[in-house]
N, C-alpha and C positions, 0 to 999 in steps of 0.2 A: 425632415427629422421627426416631426410629430406623427406623420403617417407610419413611419418605421416603428416608432414606439407603440402605437396602437396595435399594429400587427403582432409585435412581440407579446404584448399583454394578452391578446386574443389567443395566440398560440400557447402561451403559458397556461391560461385557464382551461383551454381545451384539453391539454395533456393532463392537468391535475384532475379533472372531473371525468375523464374517459379512460382512466388508467386501467389497463388489463395486464395480466401476467401470463407468461408462458404456461400452458396447461395441457393435460391429456384427459379427455372424456372417456370414461369406460361405460359402455352401454350394458343393459341388462343381459344381452346375449354375449357379452364379453368382447365384442369388437371395440376397437379403440380409434380415437381420432385426435391428432395433435393440432394445437392452435393456441388461441389466447382467450382468457376468460376472466370473469369476476363473478361474485355472488351478490345477489340482491333479492331480499325478501324471500328466501328459501328457493330461489330460482337461480339457474346458472345461465349467465349471458356468455355465449361462446361464439367465436369467429375463427375461421381458418387462418386469416392473415389480418394484420392491423388495419388494412384498407377495406376489409369487408364490413358489412353491417352485421351486428351481433344477432344471433338467433337465441331464443329463450328455451331452456330445457328444464325438465323437472323429473320427479320420481317415476313417471310413467315410462320413460325411455332410458334414463341414466341411473346407473348403480352408484357410481362414485366419480370424483374428479381429483386429479393430482396436479398441484401447482409446483412449478420449479422456479428457483431463483436464488441468487446469493448463497450458493452452496448449501441450500436447504430444500427439503421436499415437504409439502403439506398435503395431507389427504383429507378429503371430506366425503362422507358417504351418507346416503339416505338411510334413515333408521326409523322404524315405527316403534314407539316406546310402550304402547299398549293397544288393545283392540278397539279403542274408542278414538284414537288419534290418527291423523294423516302422517305419512313418513315425512321427516324433516332432515335437513342437512346437519350433520354433526361432524366435528373434527375427530379424526381417528388419531389418537395420541400414541397408542401402543397396540401392535397387532401380534397375535399368536393364538394359542388355544383359547385364551381369554383376551378379548379385545377391549381396550379402554376408549370410551368416547367422551368428548367434552361438548357441552352445549354452548360454550362460550369461546371466543377467541380473544386474544390479548393484543393491545396496542400500547403505545407509550404512556397512555393515561390509565391503563388498567384493563379490566375485562369488558368486552362488549358482547351483547347478545347477538349471535350470528343471524338470528331471524329478523332483526329489526332494522338493519341498515345495509348499505352497500359494503362489500368487503373485498379488499384486496389483501390476501392473507400473508403477505411477505413481512416477516418480523423475525427477530432473533432474541428469544428469551428462553429461560428454563421453564419447565412446565408450570410449576406453582410458585408464586411470589407471596411470601407471608404478609406483605404489606397491603395486599388487595384481597377482596372477597374471593372465595372459592367459586369456581364455575360449577354448574350442575354436571355430575359425572355419572356414567352408566357403564356397566360391564356386560359383556355378552359372549357366550360360547357359540360356536357355529350351529350347534344343534338346538339351541334355545330359540323359541319363537320371538320372545320379547326380551329386551335387556333388563338387568336388575338396576334399580335406582338406589344409589348409595348416598343420597343427599341428606337423609334423616337417620338418626341412630346408627351412624357409620360403623362403630366398633362391633356391635352385635351383628349387623348385616354382613360385614366383611368376614367376620369369623365364621358365620354360617355359609357364606358363599365359597370360601376357601377351606371348608372343613376337611377336605381330602388331603390337606397338607398340614400336618400337625406342627411342624417347625414354624411355618408362617403364621398359623393361628396363635401360637404362643408368643411370637414377636408382636402381633397386634394386641393380644391380651395384656401384656406387660407394658405396652406403650413404646416399644422400640420403633415401631412403625405406626404412623398416624395418617389421618385423612389427607393432610397436605403432602404426603409421600405416596399417594396412590399409584403413581407411575412406577415407583420402585417396587411396590407390592406386586403389581401385575407382572412386571419384568421378572421378579424373583419367582413367582408362581410359574410363569412360562418357561423359565430356564431350569428350575430345580425340582418342580413338583409334578411335572407332566411326563409320563413315560412315552 
């Protein structure tokens, strides 16, 4: 009985700390590989099957990773925020002509910095929760070399960035759309302001 209990405890802890999620790696050359993955310290630990040993991947070979599970899809992409920084993994929140990236991911305790811990991104939340701190957010069009940092002086920066859409600028200006609604702002722009 004691032996069985010890085996169950070992099995439980092994599963808790080696949790990986079904995922798809997308390489820089756009080839894809299905398997299981987790994120740790800006690296992707990926294996083809749960019985394999995980290989470590980074921005030199991988463009993005897609996690699947619980009727949800989470996308993480390597993004360089300026010419002085290395590319890092960011959550892709909304894609389109303007893509919204978040430097944080959320768990049941609030936001966690994606760069500082192991991450298994399976969660079910709306994008922004007013009861917790805002994550760092960035916007980028495909032709832009670096993303725009909207973390300081949001209203002015957002109005400048979306200046080609007068209706959206007016909604931001009068306060109908605010920073904690950035996902709605980006979706509105992609749906109604781009030809």
